[in-house]
C-alpha positions in Angstrom: 18.0 -13.7 43.8 21.4 -15.9 44.0 24.3 -15.2 42.5 23.3 -18.4 39.5 20.8 -15.8 38.7 22.2 -12.8 38.3 25.0 -14.2 36.0 22.2 -15.9 33.8 19.7 -13.0 34.1 23.0 -10.5 32.6 24.1 -13.8 30.1 20.1 -13.7 28.8 20.7 -10.0 28.1 23.8 -9.4 26.4 22.4 -12.8 24.2 19.2 -11.0 23.2 21.0 -7.3 22.6 23.4 -9.4 20.2 20.5 -11.3 18.2 18.9 -7.7 18.0 22.1 -6.6 16.2 21.8 -8.9 13.2 18.3 -7.2 12.7 19.4 -3.9 12.5 22.5 -4.1 9.7 19.4 -6.0 8.0 17.2 -3.2 7.8 20.6 -0.8 7.1 20.9 -3.1 3.8 20.3 -1.0 0.8 16.9 -2.4 -0.9 17.0 -3.6 -4.4 15.1 -2.2 -7.0 12.3 -4.7 -6.9 12.2 -4.6 -3.3 11.5 -0.4 -3.7 9.1 -1.1 -6.3 7.3 -3.5 -3.9 7.1 -1.1 -0.9 6.0 1.4 -3.0 3.2 -0.5 -4.0 2.1 -1.2 -0.7 2.6 2.8 0.2 -0.4 3.1 -2.4 -2.5 0.1 -1.7 -2.4 1.8 2.0 -3.2 5.4 0.8 -6.4 4.0 -1.3 -7.0 2.0 1.5 -7.5 5.0 3.9 -9.8 6.5 1.1 -12.2 3.6 1.1 -12.2 4.3 4.8 -13.4 7.5 4.4 -16.4 8.7 3.0 -14.8 10.6 -0.4 -16.4 14.4 -1.2 -16.7 14.9 -4.3 -16.2 18.4 -5.6 -19.7 20.8 -6.3 -17.8 22.9 -9.0 -17.7 20.9 -12.2 -14.0 21.6 -13.9 -12.9 20.6 -10.2 -15.4 17.3 -10.4 -13.8 16.6 -14.0 -10.5 16.4 -12.4 -11.4 14.4 -9.2 -13.1 11.8 -11.2 -10.6 11.2 -13.5 -7.8 11.5 -10.8 -10.1 8.8 -9.0 -11.0 6.9 -12.7 -7.0 6.2 -13.5 -6.1 5.3 -10.6 -8.1 2.3 -10.4 -7.0 1.7 -13.8 -3.5 1.7 -12.3 -4.8 -1.1 -11.0 -6.0 -3.3 -13.7 -4.4 -4.6 -17.5 -4.1 -3.0 -20.1 -7.3 -1.5 -21.9 -8.3 -4.5 -23.8 -8.6 -3.3 -28.1 -11.8 -5.4 -29.6 -14.9 -3.9 -28.9 -16.8 -6.2 -26.0 -14.0 -6.6 -23.8 -13.9 -2.8 -24.0 -16.7 -2.8 -22.9 -16.9 -4.6 -20.2 -13.0 -3.1 -18.8 -15.5 0.4 -18.8 -18.4 -1.2 -16.9 -16.0 -2.6 -14.2 -13.8 0.8 -14.0 -17.1 2.1 -13.6 -18.4 -0.1 -11.3 -15.2 0.8 -8.8 -15.7 3.7 -9.2 -19.5 4.2 -8.1 -18.2 1.8 -5.0 -15.6 3.9 -4.0 -18.3 6.9 -4.1 -20.4 4.5 -2.3 
């Protein structure tokens, strides 16, 4: 390796280190409320994806089963629009929630 190649490699290594330094500073910046909210939503969606990937085990005890189902239903409804007040729309909303619940339990 010649002297010029050695100098180039040292300069390239220095440039790479200086380019990576601002990225670390950007990560250290405090997050805004919107960024925090989107990161929380991403975490929730990743947890939901993990739940979908694994087969859900419904508890056999009636009280535990009722609480388990209501928690799943609440999770599904949290991703949807608020429940409409008109009876026909409410019926469609409920059937959509039930279909998603059955899809999760699969």
